[in-house]
N, C-alpha and C positions, 0 to 999 in steps of 0.2 A: 840432484842428490847422485852422485856420480855411481854410474852402473851397478847401483845399490842389489839388493836384493839378490844377489847372486844365485843362481837356482841351478847347481849341479846338479848330476844324477848320479854322480859316484858312491857305490854303495860300500860302505865299512864293513869287513867281515862279520858275521853275526856270531852267536853262540855255538858250540858245537852241537848241544843237544837241538832239536827240530822242532821249537816252542816258540810261541809269540813275545820275546822279550825286547822288541827294540834293540836298540845297540848299547849293548855295555862296554862303559868308558873304563878303560884301564888306568890303573895309578899311574902309570908315567906317559901316557897319552899326550901325543903331540901334534894330535889334528886342530882341523876348524870345523864347527859344526855346522858350517853352511857346505861340507863337502859331504852330509849326510841327507839322503833324500829321503825330502818330510813326505814324498807320495809310497816310499816304500813299505814292505810287509814284510819283514826280515821273520825268519821263521814260520810263517803261513803262506802258503800256495793257494789257499781258497777264494773266493769272492765275497762280496759285500754280503749276500744273502745266506753264504756259508759263516761268515763271521760273526753274523747273528746269532744264528743257531748256536757256535759256541760257545759264546758270552752264554747264554740261555742254560747251555747242556751242563756248564760249568758252577754256576750259581749257586747249586746244591752242595757240592765240596764247598767251594770260600764258606759257605753260611757255616756248615759243619766243624770246618775248621776255627773259624770264629769262634764259634760257641763254646767248642773243647778249651781255647784260649780260655776264655772267659770262667768256664766251671773248673779248670783246674788250678786257677787263682782263688776263687772262693771254696774250693775242696779240699785243696790240697797247700794250698799257699805259694803255688806255682807263683814267682813274680816275674816273669818272662811277659814282653808286650812286643807292639809293632808300630812304629812312627813311618807313614808316609808322607812324604815331603813331595806336592805339586807343584812345579814350577813352569811359567810358560807364558808368550805374549797374549796379549788380550786376544779372546775369541779361540783359543789354541784349544778348548775344548774341555776347560777344569769342571766345569758347570756338569757336564755329563757323564766324565768319571765320578762324580758326586751323585749324580742320582740312578746310573745304570752299574756300577761296581760299588761302591762303599754302601750305596742303598738297598744292594742283595742282601746286607745281614742286618742281624737284632739290631737294633737302634741303640739298645741300653750298654751293648759292650763297644760303642766308639763314640769319639768325640772329636768334633772337625771344628777347627779354630781358622777362620779367614782374617788373616792379617791386613789392618787397612793403613793408612798413614799415622805415624805414632803420633799420639797427643802428648801436648806440651809436656805432662808431668813424667812420659818415657823417653822424650828428649834428655829430659838431667840425669838420665842413667844409661849408663853402656848397652850398646844395643842388643844383647843380648837379655837385658835384665826384664822384658816384657814375653820373651820366649820360654823361658827356662818351666813357670807353672802351668805351662801348657805340655809339658813332656808326657806320655801318656802314663795312665796308673797301670800299674799289673793287672794283669790278665786284659788288656784291653788295646784296640787299633787308636793312634792317634792319626789324624790326618790335618796337614799343614797345608791350606788352600792359600800360596804363596806364603813366603816364610822369611826366617833370617835372610836368604841370600838375596832377598831385596834392596840389605843393606850394601851388597857387593855389585848390584847390577845398575837398579837405577840409580844410586848415588855416584857411581863410577861414569855414568852416562850423562848425567847434567853436572858433574863437578862438585857432586855437595860433599866429596871426600878424595883428599888425594891420594895418587898413588900408594904413598909411605900407608897410609892409614887403610887402604884398601887390603894392602897386603897382610896389617897386623889383622883386621878382620879373618883375613882367609885362615891363618893360625888358630884364632880365636873358636873359629867355626869348625875347624878339626880339632881341636882339643875337646870341645861340647858335643861331637857325637862321639868322643871316644867315651867320653862320662857314660853317655847314655848307653854303649854298648857293653861298659863296665857292670852298668845297672842293670841289666839285660834287655835292654830294648834294641833290636833287630830296625836300623833303617833304609828302608827304602826311597831313593831317590830319584825322582820322575823330571824330565825336562820334555812338556810336549813341543813337539819341532814343528811348528806350521811355517809354510811358506809367506811370502810377502803376498804375491797373488792368492794363495787360498783364503788369506787375514781379510785382504780387500773385498771378497766377495761375499765374507760372511757378515763383514760391515755393513756393506749395500744390503743384504737381505734386512738387518733390522732397521735399515731406513724404508725400506721398500714395503715391509710388513707391520702394522699399526700394531698388532700384538706382540710385536719385539722391539718397538721403538722404546720402552723402560730398558731395555739393554743395552741401549745407545747410549755413548758418552763421547760428545765430542773432541773433548781430550785424547781419546784413541787417535783420532787424523791426528794430532799434532805429534803424537809418538812415534808414528810411522814414521816421520819425518827423519827420524834419529835410526832405524833399521839397523843398517851398518852398526851402527855403534854399540846397540844391543846384542847384537851378535858377536862380537867381539869381547863385549863384555862377561856372555854366556861361554864364550871359548876359553878364556882367562880362568873365569870360577871352574869350568868343570875342571879344566887341566889343576888345578890350584886344590880342588877340593873332592877329588874323585879318589879315594884311599881302599886299600885292601878292605877294612872294615865298613864302608858307607861309599859303594860305587854309584856313581852315577848311570843312568840308562838315558839314553835319548829315544825319544818313541816318538815315531813319524807319525804329525797329526792330523795333515790333510784329510786323511780316511777317519773319518771319528767312529767308525766301528772298529778299525784294526788298535786304534791307542787304548779303546774299553778293554779288548782280547789282552793287549799287553800288559796294561796295568792290573788286572785280575790273576795276568800269570803270575806278576810278580808277587802279588801278594799271596796266591797261593805256594808257592816256593819260598816266601819268607815263613808262612806257618807251618809247612811241612819242613823244613830244618828244624825247627823250633819243636815239633811234634808232641804237642800238648795233650795229655791223657786224662780221660773219663775220670774223674776220683773215685776211688772204692767208697763204697758207705761205711760210715761210721757205727752202724746199730745191725743188728743180725736181722738178714733181710728176711730168711725164711720165719722167724718167731714174727716179723711186721707184719708177714702175708695171712698168717693164722689170726691175728689178732684184726686186721683187717677184715676178715671174712666174716669174724666172729659180731662185726658190726651190721651187716650186709644180709639183706633177705636170700633165699635159693633165688630167685630170679635175676637179681643182682650178681650172682655169684656164679651162674651158668654160662 
C-alpha cells in the first residue's frame, strides 16, 4: 500500500476556549482528516497523570447534569435528550469511552446501542430504518457505538454502494439529524482518530496478551489494508455531514486518556447548553415534613 498511513503532525486550530474538545469540524471544512495529529491534545496542556485526574474530577459534574436531564423529563416533562455518536477505526478506544466516560453516570438514564452488520431483515429497508428506533428517549443520553455512518464509510471503502448512493445517504443523514434536533435532541458526533502505527501496536498487544485474545478479530488486519481508503471515506463524510446543528469533533485517540477527557467535555458542554433543572415539588414540602415527623420517633427525628 502506497505511502499509506500518512502521519502528518499538522495541528488544526482548536476552539477558542481552552478545554479538551478535540478538533471541531466546521460546516465548510475542506481539510483532510490525516492532517489532524492523532497524538495531539488540543485544549489540554497536561500529561497523562493530570489527564486521568481531570477525568475523575469531572465525573461528578457529568453525573449531576445527566441526573438533572433525567429528572427534568420525569418531573417537568422536559423532552430534551442527547445523542453521542462514536465512530472510529478498530482499537480507537470506543470501549474505553463507554467504560470510563459514559459509565460514570447513572445507567438508568443511558441507552447504548452497538450497531453490528445489518441482518437480512434490516437490509430489506432503508439504511436508517434500523437506526430510528434507537433515537434517545426524552430525558436520556443515547450512545451509538458505530452508527448510520457505517453506511457511508465501510460501504464506500468496499464498493457496496456507488458514489451517487453515498451522496444520497449524506443528504438523508443530515435530514435525520435535523429531525433529531427539532425533536429536542442534541447530537454530539465524535470520530476517535487513531494513527495507523498506534492501531498496529494495540492489535499486537491483543495478540501478545491471552487476556485480550477475545478482543482480537483477524478481519482487523484485513481492514488495515484499506487504511487510506478509510481515511478518505472519513474525510468525505466529515465534509458532507458536519453541520451547524450537528458538527463533528475529531478527537485524537493515540492517547486514550486524552480521548476520554475530550468526549467527557463534549458531553458536559451539551448538557450545560441544555441546562436541565431539578423539577419543583408538586406537593407541600413543609406539610410533608410535618407528616413524616409524625411517623418518626424522637431519636429518628433528631
